[in-house]
N, C-alpha and C positions, 0 to 999 in steps of 0.2 A: 927554395922553395921552403915555406914556411912549416913547420913539423909540429902537429899535435899530438899528443898522448894520454889518453884515457885511462886510468887505474882501477880497477876493482879494489874491495878493501879488503875483504876477507878471502884468505888465500891467496892475496898479492901483497897487500903492504902489511898486513897482521896474519898471525897464525891465529886462528880463533878457536883457540881452546877452550875461552869463556862460553861461548855459545855451546860448543860441543858440549862441556861439563853440564852446563844449564840442563842441556838436552836429557843427558842421561839422568840428574838430578831428578827432574821433572817425571819422565819415564816411571823412573823408580818411586817415586811418591805416587803416581796414579797406580802404579802396582802393588804398592803397599796397601792403599786403599782398597784394590780388589780383593786382596787376600793371596799376592803372589809377591811377599815382601822379598823375596832371595831372586827376583827375576832379573838379569842383565842382560842387554840386547847386545848380539856381535856386532863387531867393528865393521864387518863386510855388509850387514846388511843397510847401515847407513850409508857406506861407499857405494852400494847398488841405487841408493837413491839418487845421490849425487850425480853419478854416470847417466841416470836416467834424466837429466835436467833437474832435479827436484833438490835446490841448492839453500832452501830458505828452512830453518829449524820451525819457522810457523806453520809450514807445511809436513815438515817431517813430523813433529811431535803429534799431531792428530791422526796421523797414517799410522803411525807405530801403535799409538792409543787404540785405535782401530784394531789393528793386527791381534794386537795383546787380548782384548776383549773377545773377537772373534776366535781364536784358538782356546781361550779359558771357557768360553761356551758353546765350543764347537759339537759336546756330546748331549747338549739339554736344551730345553727352549724355556727362556722365562716370558710369563705371559705379561706382566705388568713391568715396566720401567718407569721410574719417576722422569719425569720432562728434564730436570737440572742434569746435565751430564754429571757432576761431581758425585751427588747423592745419588744416581744410577749404577755409576762406578762401585760405589761402598754398598749397595745393595747386593752387587754382585759375590761378594765374601758371604754373605750369607747361606749363598745357593751353592756351596762348597763347589768351586769352578774346578777344573782340570788345572795344573801350575806347569805350563808350557816351559819347556827348557830353550824352545826358540822360536822364531815368529818371522813371518814372510810378507811382505806387501806385493799382493797380485800386480801384475802390470795392468795398466792404463794408458791411454793416450790424453797428452797435454792438449790443452787448448789454446789458443793465441788471447781469447777475449777474456781469460780468469785465471785467477791462481792455481796451482796444480792440486789442492786440498778439495776445490768445488770442481775441477775435472773431475777428480776420482768421484765425487758424488755424482756427478751427471753419467758418469759411465757406471754407475750401479753397484761402485764397491760395497764390501762386507754386507752383502744383500740379507744374512741372518740376523743382523742387527735390526732392531724395532726402527721404526721412520724417523722417530723424534730423537732417538742416541744419532742417529747417523747424520740429519740436518744440524743439531748441535756441534757435532764433533767436526765435520768437515766445511760449513760454511762460515761466512765473517771471520776469518783466521786472522786478519789483521785488527781486530777490533777486539781489545782488552775488557770492554763492557759486556761483550755476546758471547765471547769464545772462552771458556774454562781452560783449555790448553794453552793458550795465548796468555792468559792472566796468572796461572802458575808459573808459567815461562819465565814471563818479564819480573816475578817476583825474585828469582834466582839471578838473572840477568841483573838489575839495577841495585839489588840488595831491598830488604823488607823495607827499610826505613825510607830509602830513594822511593822506593815502588808507591809508598802511601802518599809522599809529598806530591809526587807527580799525578799520579791517579786518583788520589783521592777516595782510596778502596781501602780494608784491611785488608794487610797480607794474611793468607793462609799459612806460610809458613816465617821461619825466622832464619834468615840468610845475610852472609856478605854478597857484595857485588860480584858474579863470576868473571864478569868483563875485567873489573880492576886484580882481581885474584889472579886468574889464570891467563889472560892475552898476552902473547908475546908479539916483538918486531919481527917480520921477515928479512927485511934487508938488513945483511951486513952492513958493518962499518963503513967498508970501500964502497960497495954499490951506492948505499945511501949517501956519501958524498959526490960521488960522479954524477948520480941522478939529480942533487939537489944544486949542484955547479951549473948543470944544464938549464937546469929550470930558473934559476936566478939570475942566470946571464939572459936570458930568453932565447938560448938555443934551441930550446924546445918550449910548448906551451901546455900544462899540464892541467889535469883535472881529476878529481877521483867521481865515480859514481857507482852508489851502491846502492843495496836493498834493505841497508840497514835504517832502522830509524834516526830520524834526525830532528834537529831544530827545524822551525819554519824558515823560509828565504829572507833576508835582512830586506828591511823595508817593509815587511809584512802588517798589517794592523788588525786590530779586533781578533786577537789570538783567542780562543778559548778553548781549545781542544787540548789534550795534554801531547808534546813532544819531546819523548826523552831523545838525550843526545848521544845516543849510542854511536854513531859516526862521527863526530865531533871527538868524541872519547879516545876512539882509535887513532885520529890525527894526532892528538896530543900524546897519545903513547910513541908515537913515532918520532914526534918532535916537531911536526909540520900542521899546528893548528891552524895557519894561514892557508894552507892547500885549497885553491877552489873546490868546491863539494858540490854534487847535486845527492842529496839522499832521500828517503822515502819518505820524511815528513815535509820537504821542501814540494815533493811533487803532490803530497796530499792537500797542502795549502792551495794549490793552484787550481788540483782537480776539485775541490769543494768549491771553489768561487765559479769555477767553469760547468759544475753540475755533472761532471764526469766520472766515471769509476776510475780509480787510481790505476787499477792495472791497464787500462788503457795509455797511461803514461811510463810505467816502470818499464824498464827493460825485462823482456826483450823489444817491446815497444821502442819504435824509433825516437820518440819524444825525448825520454832520458839522456841518450845521446845526443841529440841536438841542441838540446839545454848545456848540456857538460862543454861542448865546442865552445858556445859562445861564452861561458865563464871563463873556460881556459884563456880565450882571448882577452880577455878584460872587461866581459860586460857583466853589470849587475844582475845579482840572482833573479830578483823578480822578473825583471825585464825579460831576461833569457826564458824563463820558464813561461812565461804569458805569452812568448813570441812562439816557444815550441807549442805550446798547447792549442794556439790559436790555428797554427799550421795543421796540426794532426788532426783538429777535429773538426776542419774542413772550412774555416771561417774566411781565413787570409793569409797568404804567403806575407811575414812582416817583413817591414825594411830594415830590421834589426840585423838581419842576416846578409844585409849588403857590407854589414863592416868586416865580414870574413874576406880573406884574398880568393880571388875567381879559381886560383889552383893551390893545392895545399895537400900534404901528405898528413893522414890519419891513420894513429898507430891504436890499439887497444890492447891491453895485456890483462890476462883472465884466466882463472882456473876453471870455469865452467862457460857453456855456452851461452849464457843470456845477455851478456854485455858483447859479444863477438856478434849474434843478431842483430842488437841494438844498433851497432855500429854500421853494420852493414845496411841495412833496410834505413838508417839517416842518410848515408853516403849515396844510395840511389835518389833518395828524394831531391838530393843535393844536386846531382847529376842531370836530373830531370828539369832541373831550373839554371842550368847552363854552367854550374858549378865542375870544375875538373878534381876529382878527388883520387887519392891512389890510397886504398885501406891497406894495412900490414896488420894481420892479426896475430898476438903471441901467447902463447899457453905458458904457465908456470905452475909446473906440476909436482915437485918435490917427491918423485918417485913413484906417485901414483897412479898405476898401470890404467886403470879404469879410466883413470881423468886423461891421461894421454891417448888411449885410444878413443874416446868419444870425440875428442878435440881434434885429432889428427884425421877422423873420418872425415869432419867438417874443413879440412885444408887449412887446420892452425899449426904454425909451427911449434913446437913445446921444446921446453926447458927445464932442468931440474934445478937451475940456482938462477939467482937474479945477477951474478957476475957472468955467466954464459950469455944469457940473455943479453944483458947492455952489450957486450962486446959484439953480438951479431946484430943489434940494433945500431951500432957504431955511435954509441954514447959513452 
């Protein structure tokens, strides 16, 4: 039976220390603008967000800034805020805010049709903040031109110089690229050799699927939007630049062409897993993405999927539930079309109890090391 293995990047192939460091640097910058220069967020607060299924820093940062703003203003009311978020944050320092030692992001329900930050907005999170600030903070968090938190975060992620080149915007801070400075491969050398040997020999068919920004799909034309190659940078770090990949930029390109919200295609939606299965099987990126998009948007089942075997094993390796849900939903669609798909979900948790508990509650078998995982997968 043909075996497909889909891999998340952050927390699976790469220890994403760059993103985490950029998150902390961005939050510290906002705190400094707010007059809380010594504030440091507890690691447990970030871990709690991950355990709740909020794994992208694009969502984490606005939620944490909102929590910091709410805590700083908890005993006073500012009647007027500038509409620009950065100016609003800077104006807080004039009002002699409280200087919180800790912050908490209240619970809210995630929604399938939007990103977590927008779900927080719909849930009425941070009601004490002016509506203009809530909208600016929690909406459009994947758009550098409309989201102040994402704009600052990307400056630390890419480095100031690369940020200006990619987005055509002036940098607010001067920084090196935190991805290049801090990211580390997660695969130990022996596990890397085992996995690569199985992949290169076609014993297994692999693709990475990630919410990281990426280049558009190969074959794309008339590309005008910025596409920072963050997923590709991660694959270069582990020495697999040619690993088949379905990243955020590739999904964004197809979503724009189809006039769809990108969150309709990104995991936990099934489209990303469907496209990843196709590219793992050798299909061209643009063909795979358009086939998955067309099927999921209700236009038609694509004959592109006819190239898949009628029966196959589908493995997903994740450290959070987004990819697991995407794969399970994709498998169910394929089963409804007559395919026999055996799904096997694997968790890589590196000793993180919250992640393990969340994954195991969803029926995912968890391991702390790649060596243990590959042994159980019989690779």
